[in-house]
C-alpha positions, -999 to +999 in steps of 0.1 A: -204-759-316-236-754-297-242-723-276-241-741-242-207-758-250-192-725-261-202-709-228-188-737-207-154-735-224-149-698-218-120-691-195-131-681-160-113-654-139-090-667-112-108-646-085-141-629-084-148-607-053-180-612-035-204-584-035-194-575+001-157-572-009-161-545-035-145-512-022-163-480-031-140-452-043-131-425-018-150-393-023-129-366-040-126-332-023-152-307-033-139-287-062-128-253-051-128-261-014-099-247+007-078-275+023-084-279+060-049-271+070-050-238+052-084-230+066-071-237+101-040-215+095-061-187+083-085-190+112-057-189+137-041-159+121-074-140+120-080-149+157-046-136+167-052-104+149-086-098+165-073-106+200-039-088+199-041-064+169-014-059+144+013-047+168+027-081+177+024-095+141+054-096+118+049-078+085+046-109+064+017-122+086-002-089+084+003-091+046-011-126+046-043-113+061-046-088+033-038-115+007-064-139+020-092-120+001-072-118-031-062-155-032-089-174-013-078-211-018-040-211-018-012-207+007-003-170+005+027-171+030+053-176+002+039-147-017+038-125+014+075-133+021+085-126-016+067-092-015+085-083+018+118-093+003+112-073-028+101-040-012+114-041+024+084-039+047+046-039+048+043-002+041+065-002+011+046-032-003+013-012-001+030+019-017+047+001-045+036+009-081+013-017-096+038-025-124+065-033-098+042-054-078+033-075-107+069-084-113+068-105-081+058-141-089+022-147-078+012-111-076-015-109-102-042-083-108-064-094-079-034-091-055-024-057-068-060-045-065-064-057-029-031-040-019-041-007-036-075-008-018-058-011+016-034+017+007-062+040-004-082+033+028-052+042+050-046+074+031-083+084+032-084+079+070-053+100+075-065+127+051-099+129+069-080+140+101-065+170+084-086+182+055-109+212+064-092+214+098-067+240+112-033+227+101-011+244+126-030+233+157-032+197+144+004+195+134+010+159+144-020+147+125-006+166+095+028+149+098+011+115+102-009+121+070+023+132+051+041+100+062+012+078+053+009+094+018+046+098+009+072+082+032+073+048+014+072+058-022+099+049-046+100+082-065+100+118-053+066+135-051+060+172-044+027+182-028+013+216-018-011+221+011-032+252+006-046+270+037-072+298+041-069+329+063-076+308+094-050+282+084-076+256+076-065+231+050-086+237+020-067+216-006-039+191-008-026+186-043+002+168-059+022+193-079+047+170-096+063+135-096+099+129-105+126+102-102+142+086-072+162+117-064+146+146-083+112+162-089+105+192-111+088+221-093+073+252-109+067+281-085+045+299-111+021+270-111+020+268-073+012+305-070-014+304-098-032+275-081-031+294-047-048+324-063-075+301-078-082+286-044-080+320-027-054+305-004-036+327+021-008+303+031+011+272+019+029+242+033+052+225+009+059+188+012+081+164-006+096+130+001+131+115-002+128+079-013+163+073+001+148+077+036+171+105+046+152+139+048+183+160+047+176+188+022+198+192-009+211+225-022+184+223-049+157+218-022+169+249-005+171+270-037+137+259-049+121+267-015+136+302-016+121+308-051+086+297-041+088+318-009+098+348-029+070+344-054+045+338-026+056+370-008+049+390-039+013+379-038+008+382+000+009+345+005+027+330+035+048+298+032+045+283+067+069+254+062+086+230+038+085+194+051+108+167+037+094+133+045+119+105+051+112+068+059+110+072+096+113+110+103+107+143+087+127+176+084+110+210+089+127+239+071+113+263+096+125+243+126+160+241+109+161+279+103+160+274+065+128+294+061 
């Protein structure tokens, strides 16, 4: 068979599109680009925040704003809602331990890091209002700082605020951490540290993760032991504050000191 005959006998396709009929493939979205509907949602949320502040925003939306930086190309609303459901509110999400945060689906290392940065910033701002300032004349700032630092923690924490002769706060130190309803406190260590700092007065602070600041019998006994040890060294215990979720209790105001 010659070459021309072989070519003529080859089966021809039923349809051959003309050059003008060929459809070019649609361009695929740019890899890594955020979908437009998510970009619009984020822009609207940021705009609402800038115009009206956080007051009118529910906790999950404020949390979304924080999560935008940690997860730049995904919808973070489901994660924000899961975190609120797991811990109760915005403040408790920020204060939650990293290990507990990572138990929530979608809360990876970047999310935990972003939440802890925001928590640290809030604490530093509150601390700056009280450190190296007269504690008794700035009492409300002191209470605000204690609530920011301790009110939303899941375990008990005991802190000691050390004051100089003019009642200026010279040091704020965590003395111990405990469980959900107990923290070990050692009066000898508190007094030893006060002497090292040349402190003249103390304010004791601890939190109740249950949210109820009512003192237990052991709280009252422990306070009496610290006060007695401090008196022996000429150190004044101004107060013992128990920080609950939404309010605090002052031993001095309650006549317990």
